[in-house]
Kinemage of the C-alpha trace (Angstrom):
@kinemage 1
@onewidth
@group {chain A} dominant
@subgroup {mainchain}
@vectorlist {calphas} color= white
{ca unk a 1} P -89.992 94.038 -70.424
{ca unk a 2} L -92.523 96.099 -72.357
{ca unk a 3} L -92.068 96.870 -76.048
{ca unk a 4} L -94.112 99.072 -78.338
{ca unk a 5} L -94.621 97.709 -81.835
{ca unk a 6} L -95.545 100.576 -84.157
{ca unk a 7} L -97.285 99.414 -87.329
{ca unk a 8} L -96.384 101.454 -90.432
{ca unk a 9} L -97.525 101.024 -93.996
{ca unk a 10} L -99.274 102.493 -96.981
{ca unk a 11} L -102.911 103.022 -96.088
{ca unk a 12} L -104.186 101.323 -99.246
{ca unk a 13} L -102.138 98.171 -98.639
{ca unk a 14} L -102.985 97.932 -94.950
{ca unk a 15} L -106.609 98.802 -95.681
{ca unk a 16} L -106.778 95.898 -98.133
{ca unk a 17} L -106.037 93.440 -95.319
{ca unk a 18} L -108.993 92.000 -93.451
{ca unk a 19} L -109.525 93.011 -89.845
{ca unk a 20} L -109.986 89.298 -89.118
{ca unk a 21} L -106.262 88.623 -89.637
{ca unk a 22} L -105.219 91.308 -87.173
{ca unk a 23} L -107.939 90.420 -84.663
{ca unk a 24} L -106.957 86.737 -84.681
{ca unk a 25} L -103.294 87.538 -84.019
{ca unk a 26} L -104.272 90.068 -81.367
{ca unk a 27} L -106.427 87.469 -79.597
{ca unk a 28} L -103.610 84.906 -79.682
{ca unk a 29} L -101.213 87.440 -78.117
{ca unk a 30} L -103.761 88.380 -75.444
{ca unk a 31} L -104.396 84.722 -74.626
{ca unk a 32} L -100.652 84.167 -74.197
{ca unk a 33} L -100.449 87.226 -71.910
{ca unk a 34} L -98.020 88.999 -74.244
{ca unk a 35} L -100.394 91.703 -75.517
{ca unk a 36} L -100.961 94.485 -73.007
{ca unk a 37} L -102.808 96.815 -75.401
{ca unk a 38} L -103.374 97.243 -79.110
{ca unk a 39} L -105.336 99.545 -81.362
{ca unk a 40} L -105.734 100.307 -85.035
{ca unk a 41} L -105.756 103.979 -85.978
{ca unk a 42} L -108.185 105.893 -88.166
{ca unk a 43} L -106.849 107.058 -91.570
{ca unk a 44} L -104.064 109.635 -91.513
{ca unk a 45} L -106.409 112.280 -92.958
{ca unk a 46} L -108.116 112.364 -89.520
{ca unk a 47} L -104.856 113.257 -87.731
{ca unk a 48} L -104.080 116.615 -86.175
{ca unk a 49} L -100.594 117.651 -85.133
{ca unk a 50} L -100.197 119.848 -82.054
{ca unk a 51} L -97.093 121.863 -81.200
{ca unk a 52} L -96.403 124.347 -78.428
{ca unk a 53} L -93.649 126.892 -79.008
{ca unk a 54} L -92.968 129.702 -76.560
{ca unk a 55} L -96.376 129.109 -74.983
{ca unk a 56} L -98.245 129.361 -78.299
{ca unk a 57} L -100.272 126.329 -79.432
{ca unk a 58} L -100.419 125.554 -83.131
{ca unk a 59} L -102.560 122.825 -84.651
{ca unk a 60} L -102.437 121.567 -88.203
{ca unk a 61} L -104.368 118.895 -90.000
{ca unk a 62} L -102.534 115.728 -90.902
{ca unk a 63} L -99.476 113.936 -89.591
{ca unk a 64} L -96.261 115.617 -88.456
{ca unk a 65} L -94.476 114.682 -91.696
{ca unk a 66} L -95.671 113.846 -95.169
{ca unk a 67} L -94.628 110.281 -95.899
{ca unk a 68} L -95.764 107.430 -98.090
{ca unk a 69} L -96.051 105.102 -95.094
{ca unk a 70} L -98.035 106.217 -92.066
{ca unk a 71} L -98.582 105.015 -88.528
{ca unk a 72} L -101.509 102.610 -88.745
{ca unk a 73} L -101.657 101.166 -85.238
{ca unk a 74} L -99.703 99.723 -82.344
{ca unk a 75} L -99.263 96.741 -80.061
{ca unk a 76} L -97.911 97.134 -76.532
{ca unk a 77} L -96.367 93.767 -75.777
{ca unk a 78} L -94.516 91.964 -73.021
{ca unk a 79} L -91.378 90.096 -74.119
{ca unk a 80} L -88.409 88.622 -72.287
{ca unk a 81} L -85.822 90.311 -74.504
{ca unk a 82} L -85.431 92.250 -77.782
{ca unk a 83} L -85.177 89.050 -79.835
{ca unk a 84} L -88.520 87.785 -78.549
{ca unk a 85} L -90.079 91.213 -79.220
{ca unk a 86} L -88.838 91.081 -82.825
{ca unk a 87} L -90.190 87.544 -83.217
{ca unk a 88} L -93.615 88.672 -81.959
{ca unk a 89} L -93.533 91.731 -84.243
{ca unk a 90} L -92.670 89.598 -87.263
{ca unk a 91} L -95.999 87.809 -86.867
{ca unk a 92} L -98.126 90.989 -86.862
{ca unk a 93} L -100.092 90.671 -90.131
{ca unk a 94} L -99.326 94.164 -91.547
{ca unk a 95} L -95.604 93.282 -91.437
{ca unk a 96} L -96.343 91.513 -94.732
{ca unk a 97} L -97.154 94.806 -96.488
{ca unk a 98} L -95.566 97.441 -94.244
{ca unk a 99} L -93.085 97.522 -91.398
{ca unk a 100} L -93.133 97.203 -87.627
{ca unk a 101} L -90.903 99.410 -85.485
{ca unk a 102} L -90.062 97.713 -82.173
{ca unk a 103} L -88.979 99.932 -79.282
{ca unk a 104} L -88.474 99.159 -75.618
{ca unk a 105} L -90.663 101.184 -73.275
{ca unk a 106} L -88.706 103.457 -70.951
{ca unk a 107} L -89.947 103.584 -67.388
{ca unk a 108} L -90.360 107.137 -66.123
{ca unk a 109} L -88.823 108.037 -62.783
{ca unk a 110} L -89.363 111.378 -61.058
{ca unk a 111} L -86.539 113.401 -59.529
{ca unk a 112} L -87.654 112.048 -56.153
{ca unk a 113} L -87.047 108.500 -57.366
{ca unk a 114} L -90.752 107.711 -57.629
{ca unk a 115} L -91.678 105.458 -60.529
{ca unk a 116} L -94.798 105.673 -62.604
{ca unk a 117} L -97.409 103.073 -61.709
{ca unk a 118} L -99.529 101.452 -64.404
């Protein structure tokens, strides 16, 4: 089953970590076949939030909410069950200074029963 591991933390603390730590763990996950995709995100100041209400598009600079911790990156992983996903997430280096939200990926199915293909 696929799980999304969302990496949250204070930008200064995560920024103080070396990319080497994250890249080494990423490579180990890819070698094991458990990492399907992963990316680090640019600083939150580069974010733009888009909303559409009654057909009108509004865009504002910054994240959707003002928080101390921000979304810093993600790992899309393959794990046999939620416990294995949590174990994998616990090894993501920024877990030492931030937090990792682990969520199962929901497969989309159309009203005709057709499933999304990746």
